[in-house]
C-alpha positions as CSV (number, residue, x, y, z in Angstrom):
1,M,-88.6,253.8,11.7
2,R,-90.9,256.7,11.1
3,C,-91.9,259.9,12.9
4,H,-95.5,260.1,14.1
5,L,-97.9,262.5,15.8
6,I,-99.6,261.8,19.1
7,A,-102.4,264.4,19.0
8,R,-103.4,264.0,22.6
9,L,-100.8,262.0,24.5
10,F,-101.8,263.9,27.6
11,A,-105.0,265.5,28.8
12,A,-103.7,269.0,28.8
13,A,-104.9,271.6,26.3
14,V,-101.6,272.0,24.5
15,A,-100.6,272.1,20.8
16,V,-99.8,268.9,19.0
17,T,-96.1,268.2,19.2
18,P,-94.3,266.1,16.6
19,L,-92.5,263.3,18.4
20,C,-89.8,261.3,16.6
21,P,-88.5,258.0,17.9
22,T,-84.9,257.8,19.1
23,T,-82.7,254.8,20.0
24,P,-83.6,254.1,23.7
25,A,-81.2,255.3,26.3
26,I,-78.2,256.0,24.0
27,A,-75.4,258.0,25.5
28,G,-76.3,261.7,25.5
29,D,-80.0,261.4,25.4
30,P,-82.0,262.7,28.4
31,M,-83.1,259.3,29.5
32,H,-79.6,257.9,29.6
33,I,-78.2,261.0,31.3
34,L,-80.8,261.0,34.1
35,E,-80.5,257.2,34.6
36,Q,-76.8,257.6,35.0
37,A,-77.2,260.4,37.5
38,V,-79.2,258.3,40.0
39,S,-78.8,255.0,41.8
40,G,-80.5,252.8,44.4
41,A,-77.4,253.2,46.6
42,A,-77.8,257.0,46.6
43,V,-81.5,256.6,47.4
44,S,-80.6,254.3,50.3
45,T,-78.8,257.2,52.0
46,H,-82.2,259.0,52.2
47,L,-83.8,255.8,53.6
48,S,-81.2,255.7,56.3
49,A,-82.0,259.4,57.2
50,L,-85.8,258.6,57.3
51,Q,-85.1,255.7,59.6
52,T,-83.0,257.9,61.9
53,I,-85.9,260.4,62.0
54,A,-88.4,257.7,62.9
55,D,-86.1,256.3,65.6
56,A,-85.9,259.8,67.1
57,H,-89.6,260.4,67.1
58,G,-91.4,257.5,68.6
59,G,-90.8,255.0,65.8
60,N,-92.8,256.6,63.0
61,R,-93.1,259.5,60.6
62,A,-96.9,259.8,60.6
63,A,-98.9,262.9,59.7
64,G,-99.7,265.1,62.7
65,L,-96.8,263.8,64.7
66,P,-93.2,265.1,65.1
67,G,-91.6,262.6,62.8
68,Y,-93.5,263.9,59.8
69,G,-92.4,267.4,60.4
70,A,-88.8,266.2,60.6
71,S,-89.2,264.3,57.4
72,V,-90.5,267.5,55.6
73,D,-87.5,269.4,57.0
74,Y,-85.1,266.8,55.7
75,V,-86.5,266.8,52.1
76,A,-86.9,270.5,52.0
77,G,-83.4,271.1,53.3
78,L,-81.7,269.1,50.6
79,L,-83.9,270.6,47.9
80,S,-83.2,274.2,49.1
81,K,-79.5,273.5,49.3
82,A,-79.5,272.2,45.7
83,G,-81.2,275.5,44.5
84,Y,-84.9,274.7,44.4
85,K,-87.6,277.1,45.5
86,I,-89.7,275.2,48.0
87,T,-93.5,275.4,48.4
88,I,-95.1,274.2,51.6
89,Q,-98.9,273.8,51.4
90,P,-100.6,273.6,54.8
91,F,-103.9,271.7,55.3
92,M,-106.0,270.4,58.2
93,F,-107.0,266.7,58.7
94,N,-108.7,264.6,61.3
95,F,-105.8,263.2,63.4
96,Y,-106.5,260.0,65.2
97,R,-104.4,257.6,67.3
98,E,-105.2,254.9,69.8
99,L,-103.7,255.5,73.2
100,A,-104.8,252.2,74.8
101,K,-106.4,248.9,73.7
102,P,-110.2,248.8,74.0
103,T,-111.9,246.5,76.4
104,L,-115.3,244.7,76.5
105,E,-116.7,242.7,79.3
106,R,-120.0,241.5,80.6
107,V,-120.8,243.2,83.8
108,G,-120.1,240.7,86.5
109,G,-118.3,238.4,84.0
110,T,-114.8,237.9,82.6
111,P,-113.5,240.4,80.1
112,Y,-113.3,239.2,76.5
113,S,-109.8,238.6,75.2
114,P,-108.0,241.7,73.9
115,A,-107.2,239.8,70.7
116,D,-110.9,239.7,69.9
117,I,-111.6,243.4,70.3
118,T,-110.4,246.3,68.1
119,T,-111.1,250.0,68.1
120,I,-112.7,251.4,65.0
121,E,-110.6,254.3,63.7
122,R,-112.0,257.7,64.6
123,S,-113.9,256.3,67.6
124,G,-114.3,258.5,70.5
125,S,-112.9,257.9,74.0
126,G,-115.2,256.7,76.7
127,D,-116.1,254.3,79.5
128,V,-119.7,253.1,79.0
129,T,-121.7,250.6,81.0
130,A,-125.1,249.9,79.4
131,R,-127.3,247.2,78.1
132,V,-126.6,245.7,74.6
133,Q,-129.4,246.1,72.1
134,A,-129.1,244.2,68.8
135,V,-130.0,246.2,65.7
136,D,-131.5,244.2,62.8
137,V,-128.9,241.4,63.1
138,K,-129.3,238.0,61.4
139,I,-128.2,234.9,63.4
140,P,-127.2,232.6,61.7
141,P,-125.9,235.0,59.0
142,G,-126.8,233.0,55.9
143,D,-124.7,231.4,53.2
144,R,-123.5,234.5,51.3
145,P,-121.2,237.2,52.8
146,N,-121.9,240.9,52.7
147,T,-125.6,240.6,52.8
148,S,-126.5,241.9,56.3
149,T,-128.2,245.4,56.3
150,S,-127.9,245.7,60.1
151,G,-127.8,249.4,61.0
152,C,-127.8,250.6,57.4
153,E,-131.2,252.3,57.6
154,V,-132.7,254.8,60.1
155,A,-135.7,252.5,60.3
156,D,-133.5,249.8,61.8
157,F,-133.4,251.8,65.0
158,R,-137.1,252.0,65.6
159,G,-137.6,250.9,69.2
160,F,-133.9,251.5,70.1
161,V,-133.5,252.7,73.7
162,P,-131.3,255.8,73.9
163,G,-128.3,255.1,76.2
164,N,-128.0,251.5,75.2
165,V,-125.0,250.0,73.3
166,A,-125.9,249.4,69.7
167,L,-124.8,245.9,68.4
168,M,-124.6,245.7,64.6
169,Q,-123.4,243.2,62.1
170,R,-120.9,243.8,59.2
171,G,-122.7,243.9,55.9
172,T,-123.7,245.9,52.9
173,C,-123.1,249.5,54.1
174,Q,-120.1,251.4,55.4
175,F,-119.3,251.5,59.1
176,T,-119.7,255.3,58.8
177,T,-123.4,254.9,57.9
178,K,-124.0,252.4,60.8
179,V,-122.3,254.6,63.4
180,A,-124.1,257.8,62.2
181,N,-127.5,256.1,62.5
182,A,-126.6,254.7,65.9
183,T,-125.4,258.1,67.1
184,A,-128.6,259.7,65.9
185,A,-130.7,257.1,67.8
186,G,-128.9,258.0,71.0
187,A,-126.5,255.0,71.4
188,A,-124.0,255.4,74.2
189,A,-121.5,253.1,72.3
190,V,-121.3,250.9,69.2
191,I,-120.2,247.3,68.8
192,I,-119.8,246.0,65.2
193,F,-119.2,242.2,64.8
194,N,-118.0,240.2,61.8
195,E,-120.7,238.4,59.8
196,G,-119.8,234.8,60.5
197,Q,-119.3,233.2,57.1
198,P,-116.0,231.5,56.4
199,G,-113.2,234.1,56.2
200,R,-115.4,236.6,58.0
201,T,-115.2,235.6,61.6
202,A,-112.1,237.5,63.0
203,P,-112.4,240.9,64.8
204,L,-112.7,243.6,62.2
205,L,-110.2,246.3,61.3
206,G,-112.1,249.4,60.1
207,E,-112.6,253.1,60.2
208,I,-115.4,255.7,60.0
209,E,-115.1,258.8,57.9
210,N,-115.5,261.4,60.6
211,P,-114.6,261.4,64.3
212,V,-117.4,260.7,66.8
213,R,-117.6,261.2,70.5
214,I,-118.9,257.7,71.6
215,P,-116.8,254.5,71.8
216,V,-116.9,252.4,68.6
217,I,-115.4,248.9,68.8
218,A,-115.4,245.8,66.6
219,T,-115.4,242.1,67.7
220,S,-115.3,238.6,66.3
221,S,-118.5,237.0,64.9
222,A,-118.5,234.6,67.9
223,I,-118.7,237.5,70.5
224,G,-121.2,239.3,68.4
225,E,-123.5,236.3,68.0
226,N,-123.3,235.6,71.7
227,L,-124.3,239.1,72.7
228,A,-127.1,239.2,70.1
229,T,-128.7,236.0,71.4
230,N,-128.0,236.7,75.1
231,P,-128.3,240.5,75.6
232,V,-126.7,241.6,78.8
233,T,-125.2,244.7,80.3
234,V,-121.6,245.3,79.2
235,R,-118.8,247.7,79.9
236,V,-117.0,249.2,76.8
237,T,-113.8,251.3,77.1
238,T,-111.8,253.1,74.5
239,R,-108.9,255.6,74.9
240,V,-108.0,257.5,71.8
241,E,-106.8,260.9,70.7
242,S,-108.9,262.5,67.9
243,E,-108.7,266.1,66.8
244,P,-108.1,268.4,63.8
245,R,-104.4,268.9,63.2
246,L,-102.3,270.8,60.7
247,T,-99.9,269.0,58.3
248,H,-98.3,269.9,55.0
249,N,-97.6,268.9,51.4
250,L,-94.2,269.8,50.0
251,F,-93.5,270.9,46.3
252,A,-90.4,271.7,44.2
253,Q,-90.4,272.5,40.5
254,T,-87.5,272.5,38.0
255,P,-86.4,276.0,37.2
256,H,-86.5,275.2,33.4
257,G,-89.3,273.9,31.2
258,S,-92.7,275.0,30.1
259,T,-95.0,275.7,33.1
260,D,-98.1,275.4,30.9
261,D,-97.4,271.7,30.3
262,V,-96.1,270.3,33.5
263,V,-95.0,266.7,34.2
264,M,-95.9,266.1,37.9
265,I,-94.5,263.2,39.9
266,G,-95.3,262.4,43.5
267,A,-94.8,260.2,46.5
268,H,-96.4,260.3,49.9
269,L,-94.0,261.3,52.7
270,D,-95.9,260.1,55.7
271,S,-95.7,256.7,57.3
272,V,-98.4,254.9,59.3
273,Q,-98.2,255.3,63.1
274,A,-97.2,251.6,63.5
275,G,-93.7,251.9,62.0
276,P,-91.1,254.0,60.2
277,G,-92.4,253.5,56.7
278,I,-89.2,252.8,54.9
279,N,-90.6,250.9,51.9
280,D,-94.0,252.5,52.4
281,N,-93.1,255.1,51.4
282,G,-89.5,256.0,52.0
283,S,-88.7,254.2,48.8
284,G,-90.8,256.5,46.7
285,V,-89.7,259.6,48.7
286,G,-86.0,258.8,48.3
287,A,-86.3,258.0,44.6
288,L,-88.1,261.3,43.8
289,L,-85.6,263.3,46.0
290,E,-82.6,261.8,44.2
291,I,-84.1,262.5,40.8
292,A,-85.0,266.1,41.8
293,L,-81.4,266.7,42.9
294,A,-80.2,265.3,39.6
295,M,-82.5,267.6,37.6
296,I,-81.8,271.0,39.1
297,D,-79.3,271.9,36.3
298,K,-81.1,270.2,33.5
299,Q,-83.3,272.0,30.9
300,P,-86.3,269.8,30.1
301,R,-89.0,271.0,27.6
302,R,-91.7,270.5,30.2
303,A,-91.2,271.7,33.8
304,V,-91.2,268.8,36.3
305,R,-93.1,269.4,39.5
306,F,-92.1,267.1,42.4
307,A,-94.7,266.5,45.2
308,W,-94.3,264.9,48.6
309,W,-97.8,264.3,49.9
310,G,-98.9,264.5,53.5
311,A,-101.6,262.4,55.2
312,E,-101.8,259.8,52.4
313,E,-102.2,257.1,55.1
314,E,-105.2,259.0,56.4
315,G,-107.1,258.8,53.1
316,L,-105.1,260.6,50.4
317,I,-105.9,263.8,52.2
318,G,-102.9,265.8,51.0
319,S,-103.3,265.0,47.3
320,K,-107.0,265.5,47.5
321,H,-106.5,268.9,49.0
322,Y,-104.0,269.9,46.4
323,V,-106.1,268.9,43.4
324,R,-109.4,270.1,44.8
325,N,-107.9,273.6,45.4
326,L,-106.4,274.0,41.9
327,S,-108.3,276.3,39.5
328,H,-109.5,274.8,36.3
329,A,-106.8,276.7,34.5
330,E,-104.1,275.3,36.8
331,R,-105.3,271.7,36.4
332,E,-105.2,272.1,32.7
333,K,-101.5,272.9,32.9
334,I,-100.7,269.5,34.5
335,A,-100.0,267.3,31.5
336,L,-99.8,264.1,33.5
337,Y,-99.2,262.7,37.0
338,L,-96.8,259.9,37.9
339,N,-97.2,258.2,41.3
340,F,-94.5,256.2,43.2
341,D,-95.8,254.4,46.4
342,M,-93.8,251.4,47.5
343,V,-91.2,250.8,44.8
344,A,-88.9,248.4,46.7
345,S,-91.0,245.7,48.3
346,P,-88.7,242.8,49.3
347,N,-90.8,240.1,47.6
348,H,-91.5,242.4,44.8
349,V,-93.0,242.3,41.3
350,Y,-92.4,245.0,38.8
351,G,-95.8,246.5,38.6
352,I,-96.9,249.3,36.2
353,Y,-100.2,251.0,36.6
354,D,-102.5,249.6,33.9
355,G,-103.4,252.8,32.0
356,D,-105.4,251.1,29.2
357,D,-106.9,248.2,31.3
358,S,-105.3,245.8,28.9
359,D,-105.7,242.9,31.3
360,G,-109.5,243.4,31.3
361,V,-109.9,242.8,35.0
362,G,-110.4,244.9,38.1
363,A,-110.5,248.7,37.7
364,G,-110.9,250.3,34.3
365,P,-108.5,252.4,32.4
366,G,-107.1,255.8,33.4
367,P,-107.9,259.0,31.6
368,A,-106.8,259.4,28.0
369,G,-103.1,259.5,27.9
370,S,-102.6,257.0,30.7
371,A,-101.9,254.2,28.3
372,A,-99.0,256.1,26.7
373,I,-97.5,256.6,30.2
374,E,-97.8,252.8,30.8
375,R,-96.1,252.1,27.5
376,E,-93.1,254.3,28.4
377,F,-92.5,252.2,31.6
378,Q,-93.0,249.0,29.6
379,R,-90.3,250.1,27.2
380,F,-87.9,250.6,30.1
381,Y,-88.3,247.1,31.4
382,E,-88.1,245.6,28.0
383,R,-84.9,247.4,27.3
384,R,-83.5,245.9,30.5
385,G,-84.9,242.4,29.7
386,L,-87.0,242.4,32.8
387,P,-90.6,241.1,33.3
388,Y,-93.4,243.4,34.3
389,T,-97.1,243.2,35.1
390,G,-100.1,245.5,35.2
391,M,-101.4,247.0,38.4
392,D,-105.0,248.3,38.7
393,F,-105.9,251.9,39.5
394,T,-107.6,250.8,42.8
395,G,-107.7,254.3,44.3
396,R,-105.4,253.3,47.1
397,S,-102.8,255.9,46.5
398,D,-102.3,259.5,45.4
399,Y,-103.0,259.1,41.7
400,G,-106.7,258.8,42.7
401,P,-107.5,262.6,42.9
402,F,-105.7,263.2,39.6
403,I,-107.7,260.5,37.8
404,D,-110.9,261.8,39.3
405,H,-110.2,265.1,37.6
406,G,-109.3,263.6,34.2
407,I,-105.6,264.0,34.4
408,P,-103.6,261.1,32.8
409,A,-101.7,259.0,35.4
410,G,-99.3,256.2,35.8
411,G,-96.5,254.9,37.9
412,L,-94.9,251.9,39.6
413,F,-96.0,249.7,42.5
414,T,-94.1,246.6,43.8
415,G,-96.8,245.2,46.0
416,A,-98.2,245.4,49.5
417,E,-100.0,242.8,51.6
418,A,-101.2,240.6,48.8
419,P,-99.4,237.2,48.6
420,K,-97.1,236.5,45.6
421,T,-98.7,233.9,43.3
422,A,-96.8,230.9,42.0
423,L,-96.9,232.4,38.5
424,E,-95.4,235.7,39.9
425,A,-92.7,233.8,41.7
426,A,-91.8,232.0,38.4
427,R,-91.6,235.3,36.6
428,F,-90.0,237.6,39.2
429,G,-88.4,235.3,41.6
430,G,-89.1,235.5,45.3
431,T,-91.4,233.4,47.5
432,A,-94.8,232.2,46.4
433,G,-97.5,232.5,49.1
434,Q,-95.6,235.2,51.0
435,A,-96.8,238.8,51.0
436,L,-95.1,241.0,48.5
437,D,-94.3,243.2,51.5
438,R,-94.7,241.1,54.7
439,C,-94.1,244.3,56.8
440,Y,-96.7,246.4,55.1
441,H,-98.0,248.9,57.7
442,R,-96.1,247.2,60.5
443,V,-93.2,248.2,62.8
444,C,-90.8,246.0,60.8
445,D,-91.1,248.3,57.7
446,D,-87.6,249.4,58.4
447,L,-84.2,249.4,56.6
448,A,-84.2,245.6,56.5
449,N,-87.5,245.7,54.6
450,V,-86.1,247.0,51.3
451,G,-85.6,245.1,48.2
452,A,-82.3,246.5,47.0
453,T,-82.6,245.2,43.5
454,A,-86.1,246.6,43.0
455,L,-85.0,249.9,44.5
456,D,-82.1,250.3,42.1
457,V,-84.1,249.2,39.0
458,N,-87.1,251.3,39.8
459,T,-85.1,254.4,40.6
460,D,-83.6,254.1,37.1
461,A,-87.1,253.4,35.6
462,I,-88.5,256.6,37.3
463,A,-85.6,258.6,36.0
464,S,-85.8,257.3,32.5
465,V,-89.6,257.8,32.1
466,T,-89.5,261.2,33.8
467,A,-86.9,262.3,31.3
468,A,-88.8,260.8,28.3
469,L,-91.9,262.7,29.3
470,A,-90.2,265.9,30.4
471,W,-88.1,266.2,27.2
472,Q,-91.1,264.8,25.1
473,V,-89.0,262.0,23.7
474,S,-91.0,259.1,22.2
475,R,-90.0,255.9,20.4
476,D,-91.8,253.4,18.1
477,D,-92.1,249.9,19.4
């Protein structure tokens, strides 16, 4: 084999480093040492601690609630005891939670089934009785989905009577736009119903970007079409809590290694409000924590900065806040970012973020250097004789803000609500047709919702690749 130069493996302004291939994971090399220092069993002790925290705090570890603060204390306590200097970064976010299910009824009639009504996230609380007024809806909806422009333009509200309930149809623009236009027109409440084509009939689950004061609910297409063709007076009720709240990111950095060329790895620490968040994302949290504890006495060439993000489930708010508030010079010192969000799904695949868009579908490639990160993970699975598959950078996790600022990114993802395909079942085992994580964002995302094999393998993978990048070890194929 031959030595080779990678002139810009990462998008940091650093000198070219000669990188010579080594035999993968031989005894004594950093990858082997760090792999041997961690295990899925050790990570499981952290998952048990996070479950205990959730159990003691209303069943979750969500940002803005006591379980999240206890999770920060747990991780920070272990890191401090190991000898790390901890950095806590505070930031504000729009906290929201539903305190009671919404209701919708025709005045003088029977209330609609609760199963057909949902609260749009960041709705206001209220109890409104007023006449329904349809806003540019199309009944029947047509043959193609996502074509309605109902409520998308200010002009749609010409003739709207202030104080009425605005009835709008799902379609081409965001709910945020619809609700902003309705609010500006004086609507006392908003109802958004599904379009009505096959697969688009059930009550919607959705959110708006910023909190509003009026009730905003969603319904099935059947209810919406009925109200649109038979406008009546309705009563709408919502009961929510919505306010700015303080939460935190948590950081720790190895005491050794260049701080001008940092390897950064992160996992979000918060759960959803619906459950304890043990796979999503206790699995990533625990893996990073165990690797950090193993690295405290190591001397990598590049410093490794560990990040545990807050309010990821609220829209990547913690990671966005962090990257946005870095100076240009500080961003240039981050060589790359690795993200670990759900690395132990019970019906898992071994997914690697597709840095070079080699599959040619979905999202495009990451910034220059992302393909080299992907290749490091591929080498790990090949060395183990394990299959792997590419995962798109969809923007659904904390790599998003780093990619947006041109920082190379990569990482692992074992799957969420998407069903496992027959081909994936043949390659990875598990059950075709069942969600990769059937408890995604649900109360059952507990200790029983962890794929032990995936947790063990991926903890080793994270350790191995972190070591390869921190010690700047590369290998020819």
